[in-house]
C-alpha positions in Angstrom: -37.0 15.7 10.3 -36.8 16.5 14.1 -33.3 17.9 14.1 -33.5 19.0 17.8 -34.2 15.4 18.8 -31.2 14.2 16.9 -29.0 16.9 18.4 -30.1 16.0 21.9 -29.5 12.2 21.5 -26.2 12.1 19.5 -22.7 13.6 19.3 -23.8 15.9 16.4 -23.3 19.5 17.2 -25.2 21.1 14.4 -27.6 19.9 11.7 -29.7 20.9 8.7 -32.3 19.2 6.6 -33.3 19.7 3.0 -36.3 18.3 1.0 -34.3 18.5 -2.2 -30.5 18.9 -2.6 -27.9 18.4 -5.3 -25.5 16.4 -3.0 -25.2 16.3 0.8 -21.5 15.7 0.4 -21.0 18.7 -1.8 -22.9 20.9 0.7 -20.8 19.5 3.5 -17.6 20.4 1.7 -18.9 24.0 1.4 -19.9 24.1 5.1 -16.4 23.1 6.1 -15.1 26.7 5.9 -18.1 28.4 7.4 -17.2 28.1 11.1 -20.2 25.9 12.0 -20.0 23.6 15.0 -18.7 20.1 14.2 -19.8 17.4 13.8 -22.2 18.8 11.3 -25.1 16.6 9.9 -26.7 17.3 6.6 -29.7 15.3 5.5 -31.9 15.3 2.4 -35.0 13.5 1.3 -34.0 13.6 -2.4 -30.7 14.3 -4.1 -30.6 15.4 -7.7 -26.8 14.9 -8.1 -25.9 12.1 -5.6 -22.3 10.8 -6.0 -20.6 7.5 -5.5 -17.0 6.5 -5.7 -15.1 7.9 -8.7 -17.4 8.8 -11.6 -20.3 6.7 -10.2 -23.6 8.3 -9.4 -25.9 7.4 -6.5 -29.6 7.1 -7.2 -31.6 8.7 -4.4 -35.2 7.7 -4.8 -38.0 9.6 -3.1 -38.2 8.5 0.5 -34.7 7.3 0.9 -32.2 8.7 3.4 -29.3 10.7 2.2 -26.9 12.2 4.7 -23.4 13.6 5.2 -21.5 13.9 8.4 -18.7 16.6 8.5 -16.1 15.7 11.0 -13.2 17.9 12.2 -9.6 16.8 11.6 -8.9 16.3 15.3 -11.5 13.6 15.5 -9.6 11.5 12.9 -6.3 9.7 13.8 -3.4 11.0 11.7 -1.9 7.6 10.8 -1.9 6.6 7.2 -4.5 4.2 6.0 -7.2 5.4 8.4 -9.7 6.5 5.7 -10.4 2.9 4.7 -11.1 2.1 8.4 -13.4 5.1 8.6 -15.4 3.6 5.7 -15.5 0.3 7.5 -16.6 2.0 10.8 -19.4 3.5 8.9 -20.4 0.3 7.0 -20.4 -1.7 10.3 -22.6 1.0 11.9 -25.1 0.9 9.0 -25.3 -2.9 9.0 -25.8 -3.0 12.8 -28.5 -0.3 12.7 -30.4 -2.0 9.9 -30.1 -5.5 11.1 -33.0 -5.4 13.7 -35.3 -4.0 11.0 -34.6 -6.8 8.5 -34.4 -9.6 11.0 -37.7 -8.9 12.7 -39.7 -8.8 9.5 -40.5 -11.4 6.9 -38.3 -10.7 4.0 -39.9 -10.7 0.6 -38.3 -13.1 -1.9 -35.8 -15.0 0.3 -33.7 -15.3 3.5 -32.0 -12.4 5.2 -28.4 -11.9 4.2 -27.2 -8.5 5.3 -23.6 -7.4 5.4 -21.0 -5.2 3.9 -19.1 -5.3 0.6 -15.6 -4.0 1.0 -14.9 -1.1 1.1 -18.1 1.0 1.1 -21.3 -0.8 0.4 -24.0 -2.6 2.3 -25.9 -5.4 0.6 -29.2 -7.2 1.5 -30.0 -10.5 -0.3 -27.4 -9.8 -3.1 -28.5 -6.3 -3.9 -27.2 -2.9 -2.8 -29.0 -1.4 0.2 -26.7 1.4 1.1 -23.5 3.2 -0.1 -20.8 5.2 1.6 -18.6 7.9 0.2 -15.7 9.2 2.3 -14.0 12.4 1.2 -10.9 13.9 2.9 -10.6 17.7 2.7 -7.3 19.6 2.4 -7.5 20.5 6.2 -8.0 16.8 6.9 -11.7 17.3 7.9 -13.7 14.3 6.7 -17.0 14.1 5.0 -18.8 10.8 5.5 -21.6 10.5 3.0 -24.2 7.7 3.4 -27.2 6.8 1.2 -29.6 4.2 2.4 -32.6 2.9 0.5 -35.2 3.0 3.2 -38.7 4.2 2.3 -38.2 4.5 -1.4 -39.0 1.7 -3.9 -36.8 0.1 -6.6 -39.7 0.4 -9.0 -38.8 4.1 -9.3 -35.1 3.5 -10.1 -33.7 3.9 -13.6 -33.7 0.7 -15.7 -30.0 0.1 -15.4 -30.1 0.5 -11.6 -33.3 -1.4 -10.7 -32.0 -5.0 -10.9 -29.0 -4.1 -8.6 -30.7 -2.3 -5.7 -33.1 -3.2 -2.9 -34.9 -1.0 -0.4 -36.1 -1.7 3.1 -39.7 -0.8 2.2 -39.7 -3.3 -0.7 -38.0 -6.0 1.3 -39.9 -5.8 4.6 -42.9 -3.6 4.0 -41.6 -1.4 6.9 -41.7 2.4 6.7 -38.7 3.6 8.7 -38.7 6.5 11.1 -35.6 8.4 9.8 -35.1 10.3 13.0 -34.8 7.1 15.1 -32.7 5.4 12.4 -30.3 8.4 12.4 -30.0 8.4 16.2 -29.1 4.7 16.2 -26.7 5.1 13.3 -24.9 8.2 14.7 -24.5 6.7 18.1 -22.9 3.6 16.6 -20.7 5.7 14.5 -19.5 7.7 17.5 -18.6 4.5 19.3 -16.8 3.2 16.2 -14.8 6.4 15.7 -13.7 6.3 19.4 -12.6 2.7 19.0 -10.6 3.6 15.9 -8.3 5.7 18.1 -7.9 3.0 20.6 -8.0 -0.4 18.9 -8.2 -0.1 15.0 -7.8 -3.9 14.8 -11.2 -4.3 16.4 -12.8 -2.2 13.7 -11.3 -4.4 11.0 -12.3 -7.5 12.8 -15.9 -6.3 13.2 -16.0 -5.5 9.4 -14.5 -8.9 8.6 -17.3 -10.6 10.6 -19.9 -8.8 8.5 -18.1 -9.1 5.1 -20.2 -11.0 2.5 -17.4 -11.4 0.0 -15.4 -14.0 1.9 -14.8 -17.1 -0.2 -15.9 -15.3 -3.4 -13.7 -15.0 -6.5 -13.1 -11.2 -6.9 -11.4 -9.0 -9.4 -10.0 -5.7 -8.0 -9.1 -3.0 -10.5 -6.2 -1.0 -9.0 -5.4 1.8 -11.5 -4.0 -0.1 -14.6 -3.5 -3.3 -12.6 -6.0 -6.0 -12.0 -5.9 -8.6 -9.2 -8.1 -11.7 -9.3 -8.4 -14.4 -6.6 -10.5 -15.8 -3.8 -11.4 -13.3 -1.0 -9.9 -14.2 2.4 -11.6 -11.4 4.3 -10.5 -8.1 5.7 -7.0 -7.7 7.3 -6.4 -5.9 10.6 -5.4 -2.7 8.7 -8.6 -2.7 6.7 -7.2 -4.1 3.5 -9.1 -6.7 1.5 -7.1 -10.0 1.4 -7.0 -11.8 -1.9 -5.6 -15.4 -2.3 -3.4 -15.5 -5.4 -1.0 -18.1 -6.9 1.8 -16.0 -5.3 0.1 -16.0 -1.9 -2.3 -13.7 0.0 -2.2 -10.1 -1.3 -3.6 -7.1 0.5 -5.7 -4.5 -1.4 -5.9 -1.1 0.2 -7.9 0.5 -2.6 -9.5 -0.4 -5.8 -12.8 -1.2 -7.6 -14.1 -4.6 -6.8 -16.0 -6.8 -9.3 
């Protein structure tokens, strides 16, 4: 991992790379109080304790890309509800970074269908390709965790995970250059975070255009409540719009089925 090349080509101010790490997000949380230059990038080739939302775990197969970006509080708008938009900024950046790879290669097993699943996943041909985990620290610094199935293979995944995931290597036969992929991704994230301060509606619109759930019947678990209906897309504030018998309902958080 050529960290100097990444530092010279992106807005990242400091970086570190690990062959094996428990969780890049956990290390980023510890780094938040160490006085290191922000934004801080942490990458790993393999995670032994990768985390998803809630109690979910994230499988990090050998050859995949695991990263966390530690952002200072001043780079994040203070208005309520921005964390969901930060997740969408990240998802849009991941989709747009990976699209040239999947669209210029013959896809094994079917047509290319790449996009985001609100609020924090990227899917390719009906299977999960990447996941995002946003964590807000007490001082309002943000940790943006991203896991992308790049050069790993689903054949190595646990039995309960294998049917639900896809990797770029399996789908296209391409072995990605992680440095170039990171440079493209980080530059798109920088543009998206700047846009968030100026025109957050544009972020939601970009996410809506890439949302694969539109028209699907979804169930959203919100604490003890469950909402079921047809997905109408993503609202300007980043909420997921669900058509119900009582009219459209916005969901700002929840587990989507």
